[in-house]
N, C-alpha and C positions, 0 to 999 in steps of 0.2 A: 438436360440434367441439372439438378440443383445440389449445392453443397453449403455447409456451414464452416466458416473459418474463424478460429479462435484468435482474437486480436488483443494484444497487451499494450499497444502504443509503441513498442520497440520495433526495430527495423526488421528482424527476422520474420515476425508474424505478418507484418504488412507485405513483405516480399512474397511470402507463401501464398497469401490471398491473391496478390496480383498475378503470380505465375499461373495459378489455376483459373482465374477469371479470363486470363489471356488465352486459354484453351477452349473458350466458348462455354464454360460452365457458368451457370447463374449462381453467383456467390453472395451469401449474406454474412457479413462480419458480425460476430458476437463478442461484445465486451463485457466481462464480468467485473462489476465494481465492488471491490473489497475495501475494508476499512484501512488497509495498509498501502494503498496505492499512492504513489507520489510521482510528480514530474518536476525534477529539480531545476529544469530550465524555465518552467512557467508555473511556479507554486500557487499563483493566484487564480489560475485557470482550472475549471473543473476538468478532470481527465477525459470524461466522455465528450466534452465539447471539442477538445483538441483532436481526439480520435475521429469524431464525426467529420470534422473539417478534412482530415487526411484521407479517410475512406471516400468521402464525397468527391475529392479531387481525382480519385481513381475510378469513379463510377460504381462504387460498391456500397450497397445498402448496409446500414448499422443497426443492430438491436442491442440495447443495454440491459443487463440483467444485474440486479442488486443482490449481493450476498452479504449477510450481516451475522446474526447470531449463529446460524448453522455453520458458517465459516469459521467462527471463533472456536467452535468445538474441535475442529481439526488442529488448530494451534495449541489447544489444551492437551489433546491426547492424539498425537500423530502416530498412526500404526507403523509407519515405516521410519519414524525418527525425524530429527532435525538435520538441517545442513550445518554449515559453519557457525550459524547463529541460532535464531529460533524460527528458521524458514522450513516448514514441512513440505518441501518441494514435491516429493512423489505423491503424498496424500492430497496436496492441493490440486495437482494435475488430475488425479483420479476423480476427485470431487467435481471439478469443473467439467471434465469430460462427461460425467454422468449427467450433469445439468445440461450440457450442450446436446447430449443424446435425446433428452426429453424435448428440447427445442427443435432438434433435427427432425424427429418423428412428427411433431405437430405441424412443422412447416412443409412437410412433404419432400424434404431433402433426402439424398441418397447416401452421403457420406460426410466425413468431417475432415477438415484441413487444419494442421497446426504448423507452427514455424520452427519446430525443434531442429537443431543441427547436431548431428552425431558427433560426440566427443567435445562439444563446446562447454558443457557443465558436467563435472565428473560425477555428481550424485544422481542427477535425474536424466542425463542425456547420453547414456550408454546403452548398448543393445540389450543388456539384461533389464535395466530399468524401464526402458521403453516397452519391452515385452510385458513386464509386470503391470505397468500402467494400462496397457491396451487390454490385458486379460481382465484385470479387476474392474475396469470401467465397463466391461461387457460389450466392447466394440472391436473385437478381434477382426482384423482384416478391413475394417471400415475407416481407419485413420490414415489419411495420406499425409506424408511429410515431404512436401515437394522439393525442399532444399537439399535433402539427403536421400531422396527416394531410391536412387540407383545403387546406393550402398546398403539398403534394407531389403527385407523380403518383399516380394511382389504382393500388392494389396488387391482387394476386390475391385476397386475402380479401375486398376490397370488390367487385371485379368479379364474383366468384362468389356474392356475397350472404351470405357467412359473417358479415360485419359490415356495418352500415349507415354509410355515409360521413357522413350528417347527424348521427349520434350521436358523431362523432369531433370533434376540436378544432383550433383554428387559432392556437396559441400561437406567438409569434415574438419574438426579441430577448432581451436580457439581463435584463429585469425579472423579478423573482420574484413579483410581486403576483398574477398569474393562478393560479400554482401554489399559492400560499399560500391563496388564496380557495378553490380546489378542495379542498385538504387539509382546510380547516375544514368544508366541505360533507360530506366523506367521514368526518370524525372522526379524521383521521390526525394524530398529534401527535408521536410519538417517532421522528424521522428525523435523519440526519446533516446538518450544515450544508454549503453549497456549498464551503467552504474544506476540508472534510475529504475523506476518500475515498483518493486516491492520493498517497503521499509524494513521488513523482517530480515533482510539480508545485511542491513546496516548494523555494525557492532554497537554503536552508541544507542540507537533506538532499541535494539534488542535487549540491552540492559534495562530499559524502562518497561518493556514487555514482560521481562522476567520478574521485575518487581511486582507487577500486577498479578502475574501467575502465582508468585510466592504468597501473596495476600489474598488469593481467591477473588480478585477484583477485575478479571479480564472481561469487560463489557464494551459494547460499541461506544457508549458515552465516555468511558475512561480512556479508551484508545484515542478518541478525538482530543482529549485533554493532554495526553503525553506527546502529542504531535506538535504542540505549540510552546515556544519559549523554553525557560529553564524549568526543570522539574526536581521536586524534593519529596522524599519520604520523611515526613515530619514525625510520625508515630506509626504504630501498627495499624491504627484506624484512620489516619489522616495523611493526605497528600496535598501538595501545593504546586501550582503552575504560576510562573512569574513572566510577564511579558518583557520583551527586549526592546520594543519600539511601539509606536502608536497603532500600527497595523495588527501586531500581536495582542496589544491591549484590547482592541475592538473584537478580535477573534475570541479571546478568552471570555469576555463578557457575553458574547453570543453563545458560548457553550454552557453558561450557568444553568444549573438545575435547581428546582426548589430545595431549600436546605443548604445550598452551597454558601460559603462565605466569601465576599468580595472585599479586598483590602486596597485602599488608595491613600496617597499622600494628600495633605491639604491643597486647595487650589492654588496657593502661592508657592508651592514647592514642586520642583521638577521631579518626576518619578514615574513609576510604571504601576500597572494594575496586577494584582495577584488574585488567584482563585484557589480556595481551599475546599476540599471535598472530604467528608467522613464524619466521624463522631467527635465533635469538639468538646473540650472543657477549657477552663480558664488557662491552663498551662499551654495548650496547643494554640489557643487564640493568641497568646502573647508571643509564642515561638514564631508563628506565621507572620505576625506584625513585625517582629524583629528581622525576619528574612526579607520582608517587603521593603523595610526601611534601609536595608543594605544597598538597594539600588535607587535610593533617592539622593538628591543633592542636598546635603546637610549644611553646607556653607560653614564648616568648622564646628558645628554644634555636636555635642555628645549624645543627644537624644532628640527625638522627633515625635510629633503627634501622627498617628496612623488612624484613618477613618475606616471603619468596617461596618458591614451590614450583612443580614442573612437574606439572600435572594428568595423570593422577589420583593420582600418588604423594603419599604423606603426609609424606615427608621434607621438612623445612623448612630454609631457609638464612636467614642474616641479612646484611644489607648496610647499612653506615652511609653516609648520603647527606645532602647539603644540598639544599633545595628549588630546583628550576629557577626562574630569574628569570622575571618576567612577560614581559620582552622576548624571552627565548628560547622561552617557551610559545607566544606569539603566532605565531612562525614556523612552528610545526609543528601548531598546533591547527586543526581543520577543522570 
């Protein structure tokens, strides 16, 4: 028998895949790469690389499926609403299951495995929500949740004897103790913390997403921008990202699109890189330069030269500005 296991990188999904593979099922892990994934422990490592290492250590194959513009539509218009921030958990799960079902059928697998634990998340992991997710994904009876299976209705894999119900688990609630104990038993160590995973659940990041939604600017490229450094809404048409260190400066430069403005201090002044995106005029250019200068070492000077250019052109211009006051920064910083 063959099964598809949805893997997020978190402990629950890894355990679910390991439990089922331990029953003699040929399991292929599927990781959906979305624009909002993060690994707070290893921000410089691609999530799929970390997950591939983890699944490989368990002898489980991994398939990576990229979800981009089609996923953003769920964030814009979630049929089942948001969680505590801008996390459309139920719609996200339905969407991913539909995509996983396509992969399941094309790979000749018989059922799907997920790591949901009954009662762990109030919005998406109660019996009613799990039922809605299963029905709307078109996979009724084919989703096995091995960590809580004995507390849920019997699935087709159990009824047909593909897996034995007594070999499955009855985890329930928000406590992580049973999962951690099972991970020790399986020798699983390198997994994401419960606070990691999806940035849409982070209140600070959610405010930035809301800003893009409010200005009809939620795109894959703009999501990449709001994930780096400090973020400012300069005007209705212009936003600005400012690096906090050399690594973020390099990341910001790598995200530049044709028409973006790059702001830098002179070579003899310590400071960071800023990237502006939108429809610029003289006023917004000056304001972005003033914001950028706020994070430069002025050595007691009241004003500073900021160099700017329009990417990818090499022609540079210089504008002399005074740093924006903290009071004004607070009004536009998100």
